[in-house]
C-alpha positions, 0 to 999 in steps of 0.5 A: 131755434127761434127768437121772437124779441121775447121768447126762445122757441125751439122744436126738438125731434128724436128718440124718447130717451134723448128728448127726455134727457135734453129736457132734463138738462134744459130745465136744470140749466139756470139760464133757462126760465119758464120752460114750457113744452107745447106739443109732446107727441111720438113721431109719425113715421116722418121727421117734420124737419129732417133736412134741418140742422141747428140754426137760429131764427130771428123773427120780428113777429112778437106774435109768434109765441102767442099764436103757438100758445093759443093754437089748438093742440093738434094744430101747434106744429102746422102753426109752427111751420107756417110762421117759421117760413116768414122768419129769417134764418141766421 
């Protein structure tokens, strides 16, 4: 989970059923507002973040969210991977 000072951004991998259930729970939770899915596609046989566990990244880059929104559909995940390298995992 990444926080850029204004937005929380999270990359989630898993089975379709598990992701749907999780997203339903998130949308029903009053603590979440303006939930937006930037990419919704099946895994390409290899998990992008297979070695990761849940973590929190504090990112002072306030343009992180804007770059993801403006990236072409096929480039959002690559932009996320590139940008997250410059953030500090807490």
